[in-house]
FINU-119142 format. One record per atom (N, C-alpha, C, O): residue in one letter; y, x, z. Coordinates in steps of 0.001 Angstrom, whole numbers, padded with zeros to 6 digits, always signed. Layout:
<atoms>
AYXZ
...
</atoms>
This chain:
<atoms>
E-042594+084370+055528
E-044001+084323+055243
E-044049+084041+053745
E-044874+084673+053086
Y-043262+083172+053144
Y-043461+082862+051915
Y-043574+083786+050865
Y-044139+083537+049800
L-042949+085034+051209
L-042948+086132+050279
L-044318+086883+049993
L-044624+087672+049099
K-045062+086345+051098
K-046569+087046+051168
K-047421+086418+050076
K-048494+086968+049829
G-047038+085224+049324
G-047795+084642+048371
G-048656+083438+048921
G-048696+083255+050137
P-049313+082651+048096
P-050248+081507+048378
P-051492+082094+049023
P-052114+081371+049801
M-051936+083373+048774
M-053124+083977+049230
M-053031+084543+050631
M-054003+085124+051113
Y-051825+084386+051349
Y-051772+084483+052680
Y-052353+083563+053481
Y-051925+082412+053395
W-053361+083834+054353
W-054003+082864+055161
W-053620+083100+056674
W-053561+084216+057189
H-053396+082045+057244
H-053188+082190+058702
H-053477+080546+059395
H-053136+079502+058840
E-054056+080628+060484
E-054585+079449+061048
E-053581+078658+061436
E-053957+077519+061714
D-052126+078912+061585
D-050993+078091+061879
D-050534+077335+060798
D-049667+076467+060898
K-051191+077702+059609
K-050457+077115+058284
K-051461+075857+057898
K-051158+075076+056996
L-052609+075738+058612
L-053491+074636+058247
L-052879+073395+058659
L-052239+073275+059703
Q-053111+072366+057723
Q-052460+071089+058224
Q-053637+069997+057820
Q-054561+070304+057066
G-053505+068798+058362
G-054340+067751+058059
G-055726+067908+058472
G-055999+068956+059057
I-056797+066925+058243
I-058234+066891+058603
I-059005+067988+057898
I-059664+068828+058511
L-058890+067941+056588
L-059623+069016+055795
L-058577+069829+055139
L-058084+069429+054085
P-058173+071027+055722
P-057300+071690+055071
P-057917+072573+053882
P-059116+072845+053821
Q-056985+072979+052965
Q-057525+073632+051677
Q-057240+075161+051990
Q-056223+075537+052573
Y-058223+075983+051552
Y-058266+077425+051953
Y-057879+078168+050654
Y-058358+077732+049606
P-057077+079226+050612
P-056757+079798+049561
P-057810+080184+048578
P-058811+080624+049144
G-057886+080153+047293
G-058939+080841+046598
G-060059+079989+046350
G-060775+080205+045372
E-060287+079023+047149
E-061556+077905+046918
E-061083+076698+046023
E-059900+076374+045927
P-062089+076083+045398
P-061690+075068+044661
P-061505+074037+045560
P-062089+073953+046640
I-060509+073068+045023
I-060011+071860+045724
I-060798+070632+045448
I-060861+070199+044297
Y-061353+070093+046354
Y-062147+068838+046225
Y-061266+067529+046746
Y-060602+067619+047779
M-061299+066478+046071
M-060620+065187+046557
M-061788+064300+046200
M-062378+064324+045120
D-062097+063398+047376
D-063169+062518+047179
D-064421+062922+046627
D-065012+062277+045762
N-064879+064136+047194
N-066017+064851+046863
N-065972+065142+045218
N-067075+065065+044677
K-065085+065397+044538
K-064913+065664+043144
K-064032+066701+043115
K-063047+066743+043852
L-064383+067753+042119
L-063408+068766+041885
L-062240+068431+041146
L-062286+067680+040172
T-061165+068971+041580
T-059768+068610+040876
T-059701+069503+039509
T-060507+070374+039181
S-058668+069119+038870
S-058417+069892+037855
S-057783+071103+037855
S-057504+071741+036840
N-057492+071509+039270
N-056916+072782+039425
N-057981+073862+039349
N-057663+075051+039323
V-059314+073433+039313
V-060446+074521+039078
V-060336+075196+037801
V-060625+076392+037774
V-059903+074525+036567
V-059799+075082+035408
V-058718+076124+035228
V-058819+076921+034294
G-057663+076175+036081
G-056660+077102+036133
G-055803+077106+034993
G-055309+076036+034638
N-055501+078392+034226
N-054664+078331+033195
N-055160+077619+031911
N-054397+077436+030963
L-056379+077246+031901
L-056923+076570+030704
L-056420+075027+030661
L-056652+074355+029657
K-055851+074579+031573
K-055301+073262+031484
K-053976+073217+030850
K-053488+072146+030489
T-053457+074196+030723
T-052096+074281+029970
T-052337+074458+028384
T-051420+074263+027586
F-053600+074831+027992
F-053884+075102+026478
F-054076+073856+025840
F-054689+072936+026383
S-053493+073774+024510
S-053665+072708+023775
S-054941+072817+023051
S-055603+073853+023107
S-055368+071638+022274
S-056888+071829+021719
S-056421+072662+020521
S-057234+073514+020164
N-055313+072594+019849
N-055007+073479+018600
N-055104+074996+019126
N-055784+075833+018532
E-054475+075241+020123
E-054565+076789+020546
E-055958+077107+020845
E-056289+078230+020462
L-056923+076375+021467
L-058165+076690+021739
L-059079+076660+020506
L-060107+077336+020509
A-058757+075931+019492
A-059385+075949+018252
A-058901+077449+017412
A-059713+078101+016756
F-057698+077777+017542
F-056965+078996+017170
F-057944+080153+017700
F-058689+080812+016974
L-057824+080274+018963
L-058742+081224+019803
L-060071+081315+019387
L-060668+082364+019146
S-060581+080005+019297
S-062289+080091+018888
S-062387+080882+017556
S-063139+081855+017503
F-061608+080478+016411
F-061570+081080+015178
F-061422+082486+015188
F-062077+083315+014557
L-060562+082646+015914
L-060073+084232+016048
L-061215+085253+016608
L-061547+086323+016098
F-061703+084676+017728
F-062872+085438+018363
F-064022+085246+017521
F-064701+086262+017375
F-064439+084163+016903
F-065640+084253+015977
F-065173+085213+014754
F-066020+085999+014330
G-064044+085206+014229
G-063837+086291+013093
G-064101+087491+013519
G-064957+088150+012929
I-063377+088045+014696
I-063709+089360+015230
I-065101+089681+015452
I-065520+090795+015141
G-065943+088699+016022
G-067353+088970+016243
G-068204+089055+014852
G-069159+089818+014703
L-067723+088176+013878
L-068398+088179+012549
L-068020+089421+011740
L-068823+089850+010911
Y-066789+090049+011944
Y-066384+091326+011267
Y-067343+092442+011922
Y-067937+093197+011153
G-067518+092576+013311
G-068201+093598+014019
G-069541+093526+013684
G-070163+094573+013502
N-070209+092191+013550
N-071677+092078+013142
N-071764+092605+011739
N-072622+093458+011506
L-070994+092205+010807
L-071124+092575+009236
L-070980+094073+009235
L-071740+094676+008476
M-070112+094794+009975
M-069832+096119+009869
M-070991+096831+010366
M-071421+097773+009700
F-071565+096493+011479
F-072725+097109+012147
F-074166+096766+011176
F-075123+097539+011141
N-074119+095787+010604
N-075557+095610+009934
N-075389+095756+008419
N-076340+096268+007828
V-074286+095371+007677
V-074242+095264+006272
V-073324+096466+005629
V-073772+097228+004772
Y-072227+096527+006052
Y-071040+097584+005301
Y-071452+099004+005841
Y-071422+099981+005092
D-071794+099085+007011
D-072003+100469+007564
D-073232+100483+008313
D-073147+100860+009482
P-074462+100112+007825
P-075564+099952+008589
P-075966+100996+009523
P-076104+102139+009088
Q-076193+100710+010901
Q-076527+101765+011882
Q-078083+101836+012003
Q-078609+102934+012185
W-078785+100780+011914
W-080156+100861+012207
W-080988+101877+011118
W-082088+102353+011400
I-080356+102104+009959
I-081221+102932+008959
I-081115+104443+009587
I-082115+105153+009694
S-079927+104827+009953
S-079881+106191+010526
S-080653+106298+011806
S-081229+107367+012008
V-080748+105348+012697
V-081535+105234+013734
V-083074+105376+013433
V-083800+106208+013978
A-083415+104592+012635
A-084853+104598+012206
A-085284+106023+011638
A-086448+106413+011724
T-084347+106717+011098
T-084715+108108+010399
T-084787+109118+011482
T-085200+110241+011194
G-084391+108812+012832
G-084398+109646+013699
G-083072+110364+014014
G-082979+111344+014753
N-082075+109773+013377
N-080652+110167+013638
N-079883+109481+014850
N-080433+108541+015425
D-078738+109884+015220
D-077924+108929+016295
D-077188+107877+015471
D-077284+107911+014244
F-076524+107029+016028
F-075618+106088+015497
F-074533+106730+014798
F-074135+107858+015088
N-074012+105953+013798
N-072761+106591+013193
N-071695+106283+013866
N-071064+105254+013626
V-071403+107019+014669
V-070081+106818+015652
V-068904+107626+014983
V-067792+107648+015511
</atoms>
């Protein structure tokens, strides 16, 4: 049965007073545990800062390309389609 993975649910596998169901957040003492954040708990603050700057740069590049360097709204205002 262990080959079926942790999402395999069967009533015979439940143990204890309040069993934990697969795919649901885990509560202990009526508080969410750190397992809720999933893979983000293994990221360091430097990695999160790098990803923040990376996605900010990608968004800024897209915004500047759309509005400044290759303006799209001018062609739409004149009745044409977007510059695709």
